[in-house]
VOGU-3710 file (C-alpha; in Angstrom, 3 decimals, decimal comma):
1> xxxxxxxxxx> 2,940/-14,844/-16,158  3,803/-18,444/-15,240  3,872/-19,084/-11,492  7,014/-20,632/-9,994  5,405/-22,989/-7,491  8,726/-24,566/-6,500  10,137/-21,189/-5,472  6,993/-20,331/-3,522  7,322/-23,660/-1,718  10,900/-22,658/-0,832
11> xxxxxxxxxx> 9,586/-19,365/0,543  7,215/-21,283/2,824  10,023/-23,548/4,038  12,166/-20,461/4,683  9,752/-19,096/7,285  10,317/-20,071/10,904  8,161/-22,828/12,343  5,787/-20,515/14,197  5,234/-18,311/11,152  4,499/-21,375/9,016
21> xxxxxxxxxx> 1,854/-22,406/11,513  0,411/-18,895/11,683  0,280/-18,417/7,921  -1,499/-21,779/7,588  -4,166/-20,526/10,001  -4,338/-17,144/8,258  -4,922/-18,815/4,891  -7,699/-20,947/6,383  -9,380/-17,836/7,813  -9,345/-16,025/4,455
31> xxxxxxxxxx> -10,590/-19,059/2,518  -13,372/-19,607/5,054  -14,393/-15,951/4,877  -14,524/-15,901/1,070  -16,454/-19,170/0,868  -19,014/-17,690/3,256  -19,365/-14,458/1,285  -17,474/-12,369/3,855  -15,051/-9,557/3,060  -11,251/-9,358/3,252
41> xxxxxxxxxx> -9,505/-5,978/3,567  -5,767/-5,290/3,221  -3,928/-2,520/5,080  -0,649/-1,684/3,334  2,294/0,550/4,034  4,473/1,905/1,243  8,168/1,056/0,585  8,483/-2,734/0,679  4,962/-3,338/-0,646  5,866/-1,490/-3,857
51> xxxxxxxxxx> 9,363/-2,956/-4,284  8,363/-6,571/-3,598  5,503/-6,408/-6,120  2,935/-6,763/-3,326  0,783/-3,814/-4,414  0,638/-5,270/-7,935  -0,320/-8,655/-6,463  -3,035/-7,021/-4,343  -4,372/-5,372/-7,518  -4,601/-8,869/-9,004
61> xxxxxxxxxx> -6,399/-10,131/-5,887  -8,881/-7,248/-6,168  -9,490/-8,150/-9,804  -10,085/-11,808/-8,899  -12,512/-10,945/-6,094  -10,315/-12,077/-3,192  -9,597/-8,615/-1,727  -12,583/-6,348/-1,040  -10,881/-3,149/0,079  -7,477/-1,573/0,721
71> xxxxxxxxxx> -5,996/1,184/2,824  -2,569/2,504/1,927  -0,319/5,582/1,936  -0,298/8,688/-0,233  3,211/7,668/-1,326  1,770/4,473/-2,828  -0,865/6,533/-4,682  1,970/8,660/-6,075  3,955/5,610/-7,193  0,953/3,848/-8,723
81> xxxxxxxxxx> 0,122/6,964/-10,730  3,626/6,691/-12,176  3,262/3,010/-13,075  4,448/1,544/-9,719  8,120/0,995/-10,659  10,330/3,020/-13,004  13,749/2,569/-14,524  15,690/5,750/-13,828  19,178/7,121/-14,438  20,638/8,516/-11,214
91> xxxxxxxxxx> 23,294/11,145/-11,864  25,564/13,402/-9,787  23,671/16,705/-9,866  26,781/18,919/-10,025  27,271/18,185/-13,743  23,979/19,990/-14,483  24,851/23,072/-12,472  22,118/22,555/-9,876  22,442/24,093/-6,423  23,474/21,330/-4,031
101> xxxxxxxxxx> 21,486/23,019/-1,240  18,188/21,995/-2,866  19,240/18,581/-4,174  18,367/15,332/-2,371  20,882/13,770/-0,018  23,915/12,609/-1,986  23,538/15,513/-4,442  21,830/13,370/-7,086  19,399/14,118/-9,888  17,309/11,402/-11,540
111> xxxxxxxxxx> 15,897/10,983/-15,044  13,029/8,687/-15,941  14,137/6,285/-18,675  11,833/7,372/-21,520  12,074/7,058/-25,299  11,928/10,108/-27,564  8,435/9,049/-28,667  7,295/8,880/-25,047  8,749/12,324/-24,388  6,994/13,721/-27,465
121> xxxxxxxxxx> 3,693/12,350/-26,152  4,382/13,807/-22,714  5,163/17,227/-24,233  1,489/17,498/-25,229  0,529/17,992/-21,582  3,554/19,696/-19,979  6,494/21,889/-20,885  9,698/19,842/-21,013  13,225/21,108/-20,509  14,632/19,649/-23,709
131> xxxxxxxxxx> 18,109/21,033/-23,072  18,296/19,231/-19,733  16,868/16,033/-21,219  19,448/16,084/-24,014  22,232/15,960/-21,418  20,966/12,777/-19,786  22,428/10,380/-22,350  26,057/11,430/-21,944  25,847/12,328/-18,257  27,711/10,291/-15,681
141> xxxxxxxxxx> 25,331/8,051/-13,749  23,822/4,598/-13,360  20,457/2,960/-14,056  18,268/1,292/-11,456  14,648/0,311/-10,853  12,893/2,217/-8,077  9,451/3,341/-6,947  7,950/5,346/-9,793  7,139/8,991/-10,311  8,443/10,800/-7,313
151> xxxxxxxxxx> 12,044/12,043/-7,670  12,889/11,511/-11,359  12,454/14,088/-14,151  10,069/14,436/-15,887  7,655/11,844/-14,449  8,035/13,011/-10,859  7,133/16,562/-11,860  4,285/15,290/-14,021  2,718/13,488/-11,072  2,983/16,629/-8,925
161> xxxxxxxxxx> 1,244/18,655/-11,643  -1,453/16,015/-12,096  -2,257/16,199/-8,392  -3,812/19,643/-8,837  -5,783/18,540/-11,899  -7,162/15,488/-10,101  -7,973/17,589/-7,045  -10,105/19,858/-9,231  -12,186/16,845/-10,269  -12,452/15,798/-6,617
171> xxxxxxxxxx> -13,911/19,195/-5,704  -16,461/18,848/-8,500  -17,520/15,310/-7,616  -16,990/15,132/-3,840  -14,953/11,947/-4,321  -11,646/11,021/-2,654  -8,471/11,672/-4,633  -7,738/7,928/-4,677  -10,994/7,181/-6,504  -10,501/9,827/-9,193
181> xxxxxxxxxx> -6,830/8,891/-9,626  -7,973/5,279/-10,019  -10,055/6,287/-13,046  -6,855/7,075/-14,941  -4,555/4,492/-13,385  -3,422/1,196/-14,876  -5,716/-1,693/-13,931  -2,680/-3,513/-12,509  -2,385/-0,928/-9,731  -4,469/-1,078/-6,572
191> xxxxxxxxxx> -6,190/2,234/-7,323  -6,819/1,217/-10,953  -8,120/-2,236/-10,078  -10,202/-0,780/-7,258  -11,785/1,778/-9,583  -12,548/-0,890/-12,198  -14,154/-3,224/-9,645  -15,827/-0,650/-7,412  -13,572/-1,651/-4,506  -12,563/1,131/-2,074
201> xxxxxxxxxx> -8,873/2,061/-1,901  -8,250/4,751/0,712  -5,250/6,487/2,251  -5,188/6,291/6,040  -4,945/9,505/8,033  -1,460/8,819/9,489  -0,227/8,021/5,972  -1,450/11,246/4,351  2,033/12,724/4,712  4,186/11,682/1,753
211> xxxxxxxxxx> 3,902/11,728/-1,984  4,608/15,465/-2,223  1,705/17,393/-3,769  -0,161/14,107/-4,210  -0,225/13,695/-0,432  -1,534/17,222/0,068  -4,175/16,747/-2,631  -5,245/13,430/-1,105  -5,619/15,146/2,266  -7,540/18,098/0,812
221> xxxxxxxxxx> -9,840/16,042/-1,420  -12,297/15,096/1,348  -12,541/16,210/5,008  -10,632/14,255/7,656  -13,925/13,346/9,355  -15,295/11,875/6,130  -12,065/9,971/5,484  -12,195/8,537/8,992  -15,833/7,542/8,484  -15,113/5,859/5,135
231> xxxxxxxxxx> -12,216/3,900/6,643  -14,367/2,879/9,604  -17,054/1,586/7,251  -14,435/-0,364/5,300  -12,957/-1,935/8,433  -16,382/-2,638/9,866  -17,399/-4,497/6,705  -14,415/-6,868/6,860  -14,323/-10,295/8,467  -10,546/-10,532/7,933
241> xxxxxxxxxx> -8,057/-7,635/8,004  -4,527/-8,196/6,663  -1,792/-5,720/7,608  1,272/-5,711/5,356  4,507/-3,928/6,335  2,662/-0,950/7,770  3,084/1,256/10,819  0,715/3,669/12,568  -2,489/1,680/12,083  -4,614/3,849/14,375
251> xxxxxxxxxx> -7,710/3,571/12,201  -7,780/-0,133/12,937  -6,568/-0,329/16,518  -7,229/3,090/17,981  -9,751/4,795/15,731  -12,510/7,240/16,687  -15,290/4,831/15,641  -13,923/1,452/16,838  -15,251/0,297/20,201  -13,332/-2,880/21,106
261> xxxxxxxxxx> -9,714/-1,678/21,232  -10,110/1,929/20,105  -11,703/5,178/21,297  -15,132/4,654/19,775  -17,014/4,660/23,073  -17,601/8,405/22,862  -18,817/8,219/19,276  -21,271/5,548/20,455  -22,203/7,729/23,410  -23,114/10,494/20,991
271> xxxxxxxxxx> -25,226/8,092/18,887  -22,809/8,041/15,949  -22,316/4,841/13,902  -19,493/2,704/15,297  -17,937/-0,680/14,573  -16,059/-3,318/16,561  -13,030/-5,509/15,933  -14,565/-8,108/18,234  -14,729/-11,446/16,430  -12,662/-10,328/13,434
281> xxxxxxxxxx> -9,376/-11,891/12,322  -6,334/-9,571/12,289  -3,395/-10,901/10,269  -0,136/-8,963/10,303  2,898/-9,534/8,063  5,843/-7,889/9,800  9,613/-8,223/10,212  9,537/-7,084/13,844  9,892/-10,030/16,214  8,738/-7,757/19,053
291> xxxxxxxxxx> 5,214/-7,929/17,640  5,072/-11,635/18,416  6,835/-11,137/21,760  4,160/-8,637/22,794  1,461/-11,136/21,918  3,281/-13,886/23,830  3,498/-11,669/26,916  -0,220/-10,995/26,744  -1,107/-14,661/26,279  1,203/-15,849/29,044
301> xxxxxxxxxx> 0,400/-13,278/31,698  -2,135/-10,749/30,367  0,720/-8,262/30,867  -0,337/-5,790/28,185  -3,932/-5,579/29,378  -2,717/-5,358/32,975  -0,512/-2,398/32,087  -3,498/-0,650/30,513  -5,750/-1,432/33,490  -3,154/-0,001/35,884
311> xxxxxxxxxx> -2,279/2,974/33,687  1,341/1,839/33,402  3,722/2,379/30,434  3,655/-0,790/28,312  7,260/-0,373/27,145  8,682/-0,384/30,673  6,523/-3,255/31,849  7,159/-5,469/28,797  10,861/-4,564/28,429  10,513/-4,400/24,623
321> xxxxxxxxxx> 10,346/-1,442/22,190  6,615/-0,930/21,932  4,988/0,398/18,769  1,576/1,884/19,337  -0,325/-0,647/17,225  1,210/-3,570/19,109  -1,069/-2,887/22,063  -4,404/-3,692/20,487  -2,935/-6,339/18,190  -1,394/-8,223/21,129
331> xxxxxxxxxx> -4,640/-8,060/23,108  -6,956/-9,054/20,271  -8,001/-12,703/20,446  -8,104/-13,030/16,669  -4,659/-11,640/15,884  -2,194/-13,696/13,836  1,398/-12,375/13,530  3,406/-13,778/10,611  7,030/-12,708/11,123  9,131/-12,618/7,970
341> xxxxxxxxxx> 9,885/-10,967/4,635  6,693/-9,917/2,838  8,437/-10,841/-0,423  8,262/-14,443/0,782  4,983/-14,331/2,725  2,666/-12,837/0,102  3,354/-15,336/-2,726  2,676/-18,242/-0,352  -0,420/-16,568/1,042  -1,935/-15,514/-2,290
351> xxxxxxxxxx> -1,247/-18,732/-4,209  -2,622/-21,063/-1,556  -5,774/-18,963/-1,141  -6,321/-18,836/-4,900  -5,796/-22,602/-5,197  -8,259/-23,286/-2,383  -10,862/-21,080/-4,069  -10,251/-22,491/-7,548  -8,972/-19,147/-8,867  -6,155/-18,765/-11,413
361> xxxxxxxxxx> -3,820/-15,837/-10,797  -2,325/-14,039/-13,797  0,357/-12,233/-11,775  2,579/-13,340/-8,908  5,058/-11,376/-6,810  8,368/-12,777/-5,594  11,095/-11,706/-3,194  12,977/-9,096/-5,186  16,460/-10,579/-4,640  15,539/-13,812/-6,472
371> xxxxxxxxxx> 15,821/-14,184/-10,276  12,021/-14,402/-10,444  11,760/-11,276/-8,316  14,117/-9,369/-10,602  12,141/-10,531/-13,658  8,899/-9,512/-11,916  10,232/-5,992/-11,315  11,268/-5,685/-14,970  7,770/-6,871/-15,951  6,165/-4,167/-13,826
381> xxxxxxxxxx> 8,414/-1,492/-15,381  7,528/-2,669/-18,894  3,817/-3,394/-18,438  2,242/-1,244/-15,709  1,628/2,064/-17,410  1,555/5,573/-15,905  -1,643/7,504/-15,197  -3,733/8,497/-18,234  -5,417/11,915/-18,204  -7,655/10,840/-21,076
391> xxxxxxxxxx> -8,980/7,838/-19,137  -9,636/9,972/-16,070  -11,533/12,649/-17,965  -13,583/10,030/-19,838  -14,579/8,440/-16,526  -15,382/11,884/-15,085  -17,688/12,568/-18,025  -19,480/9,241/-17,516  -19,753/9,878/-13,764  -21,208/13,338/-14,331
401> x> -23,913/11,956/-16,582
//
């Protein structure tokens, strides 16, 4: 995939002046860390990271040795198992005789856009409703690209069924669902690239909810305490942590094993392994201007820390809507907020880091509204393949021996 450097330059110019300055510093921090053999970890949410091609770009950065670990949501695991993005036909459900009471909002039913050959291959592993599938061609509806394998038939159902099969392997191996799912995932997904490179990709505890049966299987695959420990070890190993369009980042800012801004003092007290965010760089890509306002208030008057010291509500004292993770982020000396669209921020960030390290990237994401972004989304639909049971079972056999 040829990289549109002119467009990426336009993205940089489109950021506000403060965000341009902050992203320059953030890039320098990552390049410095990688040149010194330190680790970089990315903390992703779902939604925008999938649609803007960011998860596919992160998979590329894992492959090229720039990203050394990822946390994400169970919804992202679900979508990556389906091939990240799908083309689906969204139809009014009434024409199929379905009960509106159990249909999604808007009374719609979706079909994955699959060829007859693809359906024949799929029929080897699941029973297909051929009568329903035959109706999809003439049914009223429209096509669109959306996050893969959750609501559309039959791929959404397939992913739900696979969750139980993968969970069985997890119980046999003691491995997290994300690792086993990565064995069968496309290498251009975060879980697939992570599995190929031995890089941890883990769902955070607040983001276990989502992804239907995948989310439940992720949660059941290893105990909460072990998941928290694994995430703590990942965060503790990182010199730079990058947060991308994510909420509820307790494991970073308020976790049970983090001692600088979190609740880890009692784990330390009980002689358990702990880690500290002290001295690390926290980079956050976010649309919420209040994140930067909270940091400004702290820098100008130590207001956030003062509120904590006095036991006062931070929202009332700061006069801004206060998300939980803003507290530690605003107080951390190494935090760098980049306010803007992640579809613009990530291409700038990734390309300049790769250039500085002498690395050639084979994939680039773009803001989805641009022509390059639309072409990128089509490329993901056509090239990032759904989960392969055969690949997973082959990897399980190798692991067992």
